[in-house]
PDB file of N, CA, C and O in Angstrom:
ATOM      1  N   MET A   1       0.834  -1.185   0.000  1.00  0.00           N
ATOM      2  CA  MET A   1       0.000   0.000   0.000  1.00  0.00           C
ATOM      3  C   MET A   1       0.872   1.239   0.000  1.00  0.00           C
ATOM      4  O   MET A   1       1.981   1.241   0.534  1.00  0.00           O
ATOM      5  N   SER A   2       0.368   2.256  -0.589  1.00  0.00           N
ATOM      6  CA  SER A   2       1.116   3.501  -0.632  1.00  0.00           C
ATOM      7  C   SER A   2       0.738   4.380   0.554  1.00  0.00           C
ATOM      8  O   SER A   2      -0.161   4.051   1.327  1.00  0.00           O
ATOM      9  N   GLU A   3       1.428   5.484   0.682  1.00  0.00           N
ATOM     10  CA  GLU A   3       1.130   6.441   1.748  1.00  0.00           C
ATOM     11  C   GLU A   3      -0.294   6.976   1.638  1.00  0.00           C
ATOM     12  O   GLU A   3      -0.899   7.347   2.644  1.00  0.00           O
ATOM     13  N   ARG A   4      -0.829   7.018   0.420  1.00  0.00           N
ATOM     14  CA  ARG A   4      -2.172   7.574   0.212  1.00  0.00           C
ATOM     15  C   ARG A   4      -3.262   6.642   0.693  1.00  0.00           C
ATOM     16  O   ARG A   4      -4.364   7.102   0.994  1.00  0.00           O
ATOM     17  N   ALA A   5      -2.998   5.356   0.775  1.00  0.00           N
ATOM     18  CA  ALA A   5      -4.009   4.387   1.162  1.00  0.00           C
ATOM     19  C   ALA A   5      -4.007   4.236   2.685  1.00  0.00           C
ATOM     20  O   ALA A   5      -3.359   3.341   3.227  1.00  0.00           O
ATOM     21  N   ALA A   6      -4.718   5.096   3.349  1.00  0.00           N
ATOM     22  CA  ALA A   6      -4.788   5.082   4.801  1.00  0.00           C
ATOM     23  C   ALA A   6      -6.250   4.948   5.232  1.00  0.00           C
ATOM     24  O   ALA A   6      -7.141   5.478   4.569  1.00  0.00           O
ATOM     25  N   PRO A   7      -6.498   4.245   6.335  1.00  0.00           N
ATOM     26  CA  PRO A   7      -7.884   4.133   6.800  1.00  0.00           C
ATOM     27  C   PRO A   7      -8.381   5.472   7.345  1.00  0.00           C
ATOM     28  O   PRO A   7      -7.609   6.268   7.881  1.00  0.00           O
ATOM     29  N   PHE A   8      -9.663   5.697   7.198  1.00  0.00           N
ATOM     30  CA  PHE A   8     -10.266   6.928   7.700  1.00  0.00           C
ATOM     31  C   PHE A   8     -10.828   6.757   9.108  1.00  0.00           C
ATOM     32  O   PHE A   8     -11.004   7.735   9.835  1.00  0.00           O
ATOM     33  N   TYR A   9     -11.109   5.510   9.490  1.00  0.00           N
ATOM     34  CA  TYR A   9     -11.657   5.260  10.819  1.00  0.00           C
ATOM     35  C   TYR A   9     -11.286   3.849  11.264  1.00  0.00           C
ATOM     36  O   TYR A   9     -10.953   2.993  10.444  1.00  0.00           O
ATOM     37  N   CYS A  10     -11.347   3.626  12.557  1.00  0.00           N
ATOM     38  CA  CYS A  10     -11.027   2.323  13.142  1.00  0.00           C
ATOM     39  C   CYS A  10     -12.139   1.324  12.791  1.00  0.00           C
ATOM     40  O   CYS A  10     -13.316   1.638  12.963  1.00  0.00           O
ATOM     41  N   PRO A  11     -11.786   0.124  12.301  1.00  0.00           N
ATOM     42  CA  PRO A  11     -12.816  -0.861  11.966  1.00  0.00           C
ATOM     43  C   PRO A  11     -13.500  -1.459  13.193  1.00  0.00           C
ATOM     44  O   PRO A  11     -14.517  -2.139  13.059  1.00  0.00           O
ATOM     45  N   TYR A  12     -12.957  -1.217  14.384  1.00  0.00           N
ATOM     46  CA  TYR A  12     -13.548  -1.770  15.607  1.00  0.00           C
ATOM     47  C   TYR A  12     -14.475  -0.789  16.317  1.00  0.00           C
ATOM     48  O   TYR A  12     -15.586  -1.153  16.705  1.00  0.00           O
ATOM     49  N   CYS A  13     -14.022   0.460  16.490  1.00  0.00           N
ATOM     50  CA  CYS A  13     -14.842   1.415  17.247  1.00  0.00           C
ATOM     51  C   CYS A  13     -15.357   2.572  16.396  1.00  0.00           C
ATOM     52  O   CYS A  13     -16.254   3.298  16.824  1.00  0.00           O
ATOM     53  N   GLY A  14     -14.799   2.756  15.187  1.00  0.00           N
ATOM     54  CA  GLY A  14     -15.255   3.819  14.311  1.00  0.00           C
ATOM     55  C   GLY A  14     -14.612   5.174  14.559  1.00  0.00           C
ATOM     56  O   GLY A  14     -14.927   6.135  13.857  1.00  0.00           O
ATOM     57  N   ASP A  15     -13.731   5.277  15.527  1.00  0.00           N
ATOM     58  CA  ASP A  15     -13.086   6.549  15.828  1.00  0.00           C
ATOM     59  C   ASP A  15     -12.037   6.887  14.763  1.00  0.00           C
ATOM     60  O   ASP A  15     -11.560   6.008  14.046  1.00  0.00           O
ATOM     61  N   GLU A  16     -11.692   8.157  14.673  1.00  0.00           N
ATOM     62  CA  GLU A  16     -10.744   8.614  13.658  1.00  0.00           C
ATOM     63  C   GLU A  16      -9.354   8.888  14.226  1.00  0.00           C
ATOM     64  O   GLU A  16      -8.500   9.422  13.518  1.00  0.00           O
ATOM     65  N   ASP A  17      -9.110   8.536  15.485  1.00  0.00           N
ATOM     66  CA  ASP A  17      -7.814   8.771  16.136  1.00  0.00           C
ATOM     67  C   ASP A  17      -6.845   7.642  15.785  1.00  0.00           C
ATOM     68  O   ASP A  17      -6.548   6.789  16.621  1.00  0.00           O
ATOM     69  N   LEU A  18      -6.354   7.643  14.546  1.00  0.00           N
ATOM     70  CA  LEU A  18      -5.470   6.585  14.063  1.00  0.00           C
ATOM     71  C   LEU A  18      -4.070   7.116  13.826  1.00  0.00           C
ATOM     72  O   LEU A  18      -3.880   8.271  13.448  1.00  0.00           O
ATOM     73  N   ARG A  19      -3.098   6.250  14.056  1.00  0.00           N
ATOM     74  CA  ARG A  19      -1.704   6.592  13.754  1.00  0.00           C
ATOM     75  C   ARG A  19      -0.992   5.348  13.263  1.00  0.00           C
ATOM     76  O   ARG A  19      -1.345   4.238  13.663  1.00  0.00           O
ATOM     77  N   PRO A  20       0.010   5.511  12.400  1.00  0.00           N
ATOM     78  CA  PRO A  20       0.759   4.341  11.918  1.00  0.00           C
ATOM     79  C   PRO A  20       1.421   3.602  13.072  1.00  0.00           C
ATOM     80  O   PRO A  20       1.904   4.222  14.019  1.00  0.00           O
ATOM     81  N   SER A  21       1.440   2.299  12.991  1.00  0.00           N
ATOM     82  CA  SER A  21       2.047   1.470  14.024  1.00  0.00           C
ATOM     83  C   SER A  21       3.514   1.223  13.715  1.00  0.00           C
ATOM     84  O   SER A  21       3.929   1.301  12.558  1.00  0.00           O
ATOM     85  N   GLU A  22       4.293   0.928  14.733  1.00  0.00           N
ATOM     86  CA  GLU A  22       5.696   0.586  14.546  1.00  0.00           C
ATOM     87  C   GLU A  22       5.860  -0.854  14.064  1.00  0.00           C
ATOM     88  O   GLU A  22       6.975  -1.272  13.750  1.00  0.00           O
ATOM     89  N   GLN A  23       4.769  -1.619  13.999  1.00  0.00           N
ATOM     90  CA  GLN A  23       4.818  -3.016  13.589  1.00  0.00           C
ATOM     91  C   GLN A  23       5.225  -3.186  12.134  1.00  0.00           C
ATOM     92  O   GLN A  23       5.755  -4.233  11.761  1.00  0.00           O
ATOM     93  N   GLY A  24       4.989  -2.195  11.324  1.00  0.00           N
ATOM     94  CA  GLY A  24       5.405  -2.309   9.937  1.00  0.00           C
ATOM     95  C   GLY A  24       4.406  -1.726   8.971  1.00  0.00           C
ATOM     96  O   GLY A  24       3.473  -1.021   9.356  1.00  0.00           O
ATOM     97  N   HIS A  25       4.619  -2.034   7.712  1.00  0.00           N
ATOM     98  CA  HIS A  25       3.829  -1.483   6.618  1.00  0.00           C
ATOM     99  C   HIS A  25       2.373  -1.927   6.688  1.00  0.00           C
ATOM    100  O   HIS A  25       2.096  -3.125   6.748  1.00  0.00           O
ATOM    101  N   GLY A  26       1.455  -0.991   6.682  1.00  0.00           N
ATOM    102  CA  GLY A  26       0.033  -1.297   6.694  1.00  0.00           C
ATOM    103  C   GLY A  26      -0.559  -1.497   8.074  1.00  0.00           C
ATOM    104  O   GLY A  26      -1.747  -1.796   8.194  1.00  0.00           O
ATOM    105  N   ALA A  27       0.241  -1.339   9.121  1.00  0.00           N
ATOM    106  CA  ALA A  27      -0.250  -1.529  10.493  1.00  0.00           C
ATOM    107  C   ALA A  27      -0.633  -0.175  11.094  1.00  0.00           C
ATOM    108  O   ALA A  27       0.075   0.818  10.924  1.00  0.00           O
ATOM    109  N   TRP A  28      -1.757  -0.156  11.795  1.00  0.00           N
ATOM    110  CA  TRP A  28      -2.286   1.069  12.383  1.00  0.00           C
ATOM    111  C   TRP A  28      -2.701   0.830  13.818  1.00  0.00           C
ATOM    112  O   TRP A  28      -3.020  -0.296  14.199  1.00  0.00           O
ATOM    113  N   GLU A  29      -2.697   1.897  14.624  1.00  0.00           N
ATOM    114  CA  GLU A  29      -3.131   1.847  16.016  1.00  0.00           C
ATOM    115  C   GLU A  29      -4.247   2.864  16.224  1.00  0.00           C
ATOM    116  O   GLU A  29      -4.197   3.975  15.696  1.00  0.00           O
ATOM    117  N   CYS A  30      -5.247   2.475  16.995  1.00  0.00           N
ATOM    118  CA  CYS A  30      -6.352   3.372  17.331  1.00  0.00           C
ATOM    119  C   CYS A  30      -6.145   3.885  18.752  1.00  0.00           C
ATOM    120  O   CYS A  30      -6.030   3.101  19.694  1.00  0.00           O
ATOM    121  N   GLY A  31      -6.098   5.198  18.897  1.00  0.00           N
ATOM    122  CA  GLY A  31      -5.921   5.802  20.208  1.00  0.00           C
ATOM    123  C   GLY A  31      -7.174   5.747  21.062  1.00  0.00           C
ATOM    124  O   GLY A  31      -7.088   5.864  22.284  1.00  0.00           O
ATOM    125  N   ALA A  32      -8.338   5.573  20.446  1.00  0.00           N
ATOM    126  CA  ALA A  32      -9.597   5.571  21.186  1.00  0.00           C
ATOM    127  C   ALA A  32      -9.858   4.225  21.875  1.00  0.00           C
ATOM    128  O   ALA A  32     -10.194   4.188  23.059  1.00  0.00           O
ATOM    129  N   CYS A  33      -9.703   3.128  21.137  1.00  0.00           N
ATOM    130  CA  CYS A  33     -10.010   1.804  21.722  1.00  0.00           C
ATOM    131  C   CYS A  33      -8.760   0.985  22.023  1.00  0.00           C
ATOM    132  O   CYS A  33      -8.854  -0.143  22.506  1.00  0.00           O
ATOM    133  N   ASN A  34      -7.571   1.562  21.731  1.00  0.00           N
ATOM    134  CA  ASN A  34      -6.292   0.920  22.042  1.00  0.00           C
ATOM    135  C   ASN A  34      -6.102  -0.414  21.328  1.00  0.00           C
ATOM    136  O   ASN A  34      -5.509  -1.341  21.879  1.00  0.00           O
ATOM    137  N   ARG A  35      -6.609  -0.507  20.097  1.00  0.00           N
ATOM    138  CA  ARG A  35      -6.443  -1.713  19.291  1.00  0.00           C
ATOM    139  C   ARG A  35      -5.486  -1.424  18.145  1.00  0.00           C
ATOM    140  O   ARG A  35      -5.332  -0.283  17.711  1.00  0.00           O
ATOM    141  N   ALA A  36      -4.852  -2.481  17.669  1.00  0.00           N
ATOM    142  CA  ALA A  36      -3.982  -2.387  16.500  1.00  0.00           C
ATOM    143  C   ALA A  36      -4.561  -3.290  15.416  1.00  0.00           C
ATOM    144  O   ALA A  36      -5.111  -4.352  15.708  1.00  0.00           O
ATOM    145  N   PHE A  37      -4.433  -2.861  14.177  1.00  0.00           N
ATOM    146  CA  PHE A  37      -4.920  -3.670  13.064  1.00  0.00           C
ATOM    147  C   PHE A  37      -4.014  -3.438  11.867  1.00  0.00           C
ATOM    148  O   PHE A  37      -3.231  -2.489  11.842  1.00  0.00           O
ATOM    149  N   GLN A  38      -4.126  -4.308  10.881  1.00  0.00           N
ATOM    150  CA  GLN A  38      -3.282  -4.213   9.703  1.00  0.00           C
ATOM    151  C   GLN A  38      -4.135  -4.271   8.445  1.00  0.00           C
ATOM    152  O   GLN A  38      -5.081  -5.055   8.365  1.00  0.00           O
ATOM    153  N   LEU A  39      -3.802  -3.445   7.469  1.00  0.00           N
ATOM    154  CA  LEU A  39      -4.481  -3.436   6.182  1.00  0.00           C
ATOM    155  C   LEU A  39      -3.655  -4.251   5.193  1.00  0.00           C
ATOM    156  O   LEU A  39      -2.425  -4.231   5.219  1.00  0.00           O
ATOM    157  N   LYS A  40      -4.357  -4.964   4.328  1.00  0.00           N
ATOM    158  CA  LYS A  40      -3.667  -5.777   3.336  1.00  0.00           C
ATOM    159  C   LYS A  40      -4.429  -5.722   2.022  1.00  0.00           C
ATOM    160  O   LYS A  40      -5.633  -5.979   1.985  1.00  0.00           O
ATOM    161  N   PHE A  41      -3.737  -5.390   0.955  1.00  0.00           N
ATOM    162  CA  PHE A  41      -4.333  -5.371  -0.367  1.00  0.00           C
ATOM    163  C   PHE A  41      -4.356  -6.796  -0.901  1.00  0.00           C
ATOM    164  O   PHE A  41      -3.312  -7.442  -0.984  1.00  0.00           O
ATOM    165  N   LEU A  42      -5.538  -7.294  -1.264  1.00  0.00           N
ATOM    166  CA  LEU A  42      -5.672  -8.669  -1.725  1.00  0.00           C
ATOM    167  C   LEU A  42      -5.545  -8.807  -3.234  1.00  0.00           C
ATOM    168  O   LEU A  42      -5.067  -9.835  -3.714  1.00  0.00           O
ATOM    169  N   GLY A  43      -5.954  -7.810  -3.985  1.00  0.00           N
ATOM    170  CA  GLY A  43      -5.854  -7.859  -5.437  1.00  0.00           C
ATOM    171  C   GLY A  43      -7.038  -7.182  -6.083  1.00  0.00           C
ATOM    172  O   GLY A  43      -7.911  -6.639  -5.405  1.00  0.00           O
ATOM    173  N   LEU A  44      -7.058  -7.219  -7.397  1.00  0.00           N
ATOM    174  CA  LEU A  44      -8.142  -6.612  -8.157  1.00  0.00           C
ATOM    175  C   LEU A  44      -9.165  -7.663  -8.554  1.00  0.00           C
ATOM    176  O   LEU A  44      -8.811  -8.808  -8.837  1.00  0.00           O
ATOM    177  N   LEU A  45     -10.427  -7.277  -8.575  1.00  0.00           N
ATOM    178  CA  LEU A  45     -11.492  -8.159  -9.035  1.00  0.00           C
ATOM    179  C   LEU A  45     -11.652  -8.014 -10.539  1.00  0.00           C
ATOM    180  O   LEU A  45     -11.447  -6.934 -11.093  1.00  0.00           O
ATOM    181  N   ALA A  46     -12.010  -9.083 -11.178  1.00  0.00           N
ATOM    182  CA  ALA A  46     -12.256  -9.025 -12.617  1.00  0.00           C
ATOM    183  C   ALA A  46     -13.511  -8.190 -12.872  1.00  0.00           C
ATOM    184  O   ALA A  46     -14.464  -8.257 -12.096  1.00  0.00           O
ATOM    185  N   GLN A  47     -13.519  -7.417 -13.937  1.00  0.00           N
ATOM    186  CA  GLN A  47     -14.676  -6.592 -14.259  1.00  0.00           C
ATOM    187  C   GLN A  47     -15.874  -7.495 -14.520  1.00  0.00           C
ATOM    188  O   GLN A  47     -15.778  -8.460 -15.278  1.00  0.00           O
ATOM    189  N   GLY A  48     -16.989  -7.181 -13.897  1.00  0.00           N
ATOM    190  CA  GLY A  48     -18.198  -7.967 -14.077  1.00  0.00           C
ATOM    191  C   GLY A  48     -18.315  -9.142 -13.128  1.00  0.00           C
ATOM    192  O   GLY A  48     -19.344  -9.818 -13.110  1.00  0.00           O
ATOM    193  N   LEU A  49     -17.280  -9.401 -12.334  1.00  0.00           N
ATOM    194  CA  LEU A  49     -17.323 -10.508 -11.381  1.00  0.00           C
ATOM    195  C   LEU A  49     -18.204 -10.110 -10.204  1.00  0.00           C
ATOM    196  O   LEU A  49     -17.994  -9.066  -9.586  1.00  0.00           O
ATOM    197  N   ARG A  50     -19.189 -10.946  -9.899  1.00  0.00           N
ATOM    198  CA  ARG A  50     -20.097 -10.650  -8.797  1.00  0.00           C
ATOM    199  C   ARG A  50     -20.266 -11.879  -7.943  1.00  0.00           C
ATOM    200  O   ARG A  50     -20.078 -13.006  -8.401  1.00  0.00           O
ATOM    201  N   ARG A  51     -20.622 -11.652  -6.702  1.00  0.00           N
ATOM    202  CA  ARG A  51     -20.857 -12.758  -5.784  1.00  0.00           C
ATOM    203  C   ARG A  51     -22.148 -13.465  -6.147  1.00  0.00           C
ATOM    204  O   ARG A  51     -23.044 -12.857  -6.732  1.00  0.00           O
ATOM    205  N   ALA A  52     -22.254 -14.734  -5.810  1.00  0.00           N
ATOM    206  CA  ALA A  52     -23.452 -15.524  -6.105  1.00  0.00           C
ATOM    207  C   ALA A  52     -24.670 -14.947  -5.382  1.00  0.00           C
ATOM    208  O   ALA A  52     -25.778 -14.997  -5.917  1.00  0.00           O
ATOM    209  N   ASP A  53     -24.488 -14.403  -4.179  1.00  0.00           N
ATOM    210  CA  ASP A  53     -25.600 -13.819  -3.420  1.00  0.00           C
ATOM    211  C   ASP A  53     -26.240 -12.665  -4.182  1.00  0.00           C
ATOM    212  O   ASP A  53     -27.464 -12.531  -4.196  1.00  0.00           O
ATOM    213  N   ASP A  54     -25.411 -11.825  -4.819  1.00  0.00           N
ATOM    214  CA  ASP A  54     -25.924 -10.679  -5.568  1.00  0.00           C
ATOM    215  C   ASP A  54     -26.757 -11.136  -6.761  1.00  0.00           C
ATOM    216  O   ASP A  54     -27.783 -10.526  -7.066  1.00  0.00           O
ATOM    217  N   GLN A  55     -26.338 -12.182  -7.428  1.00  0.00           N
ATOM    218  CA  GLN A  55     -27.057 -12.687  -8.596  1.00  0.00           C
ATOM    219  C   GLN A  55     -28.400 -13.281  -8.196  1.00  0.00           C
ATOM    220  O   GLN A  55     -29.382 -13.110  -8.918  1.00  0.00           O
ATOM    221  N   GLU A  56     -28.467 -13.977  -7.059  1.00  0.00           N
ATOM    222  CA  GLU A  56     -29.720 -14.567  -6.598  1.00  0.00           C
ATOM    223  C   GLU A  56     -30.726 -13.490  -6.214  1.00  0.00           C
ATOM    224  O   GLU A  56     -31.922 -13.645  -6.462  1.00  0.00           O
ATOM    225  N   ASP A  57     -30.250 -12.389  -5.603  1.00  0.00           N
ATOM    226  CA  ASP A  57     -31.134 -11.297  -5.202  1.00  0.00           C
ATOM    227  C   ASP A  57     -31.811 -10.656  -6.406  1.00  0.00           C
ATOM    228  O   ASP A  57     -32.976 -10.267  -6.325  1.00  0.00           O
ATOM    229  N   GLU A  58     -31.098 -10.542  -7.520  1.00  0.00           N
ATOM    230  CA  GLU A  58     -31.661  -9.914  -8.708  1.00  0.00           C
ATOM    231  C   GLU A  58     -32.685 -10.808  -9.386  1.00  0.00           C
ATOM    232  O   GLU A  58     -33.588 -10.305 -10.054  1.00  0.00           O
ATOM    233  N   GLN A  59     -32.566 -12.121  -9.234  1.00  0.00           N
ATOM    234  CA  GLN A  59     -33.485 -13.039  -9.895  1.00  0.00           C
ATOM    235  C   GLN A  59     -34.831 -13.107  -9.209  1.00  0.00           C
ATOM    236  O   GLN A  59     -35.818 -13.507  -9.829  1.00  0.00           O
ATOM    237  N   THR A  60     -34.895 -12.728  -7.949  1.00  0.00           N
ATOM    238  CA  THR A  60     -36.178 -12.806  -7.212  1.00  0.00           C
ATOM    239  C   THR A  60     -36.969 -11.550  -7.355  1.00  0.00           C
ATOM    240  O   THR A  60     -38.065 -11.445  -6.804  1.00  0.00           O
TER     241      THR A  60
END
C-alpha cells in the first residue's frame, strides 16, 4: 500500500484517532479503543465478477 491508502476510521470502534504502528507497513493503532490492526491489499477483481448472493437477489 502507498502512503495515500490510509484508513479513515477504526474498523472496531469507528473513531478517527489513528496513527501508523511501529509493527510495519500497513499496520495502524487506534488511540480511542487501544487496538492495533493491519491493512492488506488482496488484489483486483475481474470486471463484471459478482458474488453468487448478488445474482440470486436480482433473480427474485
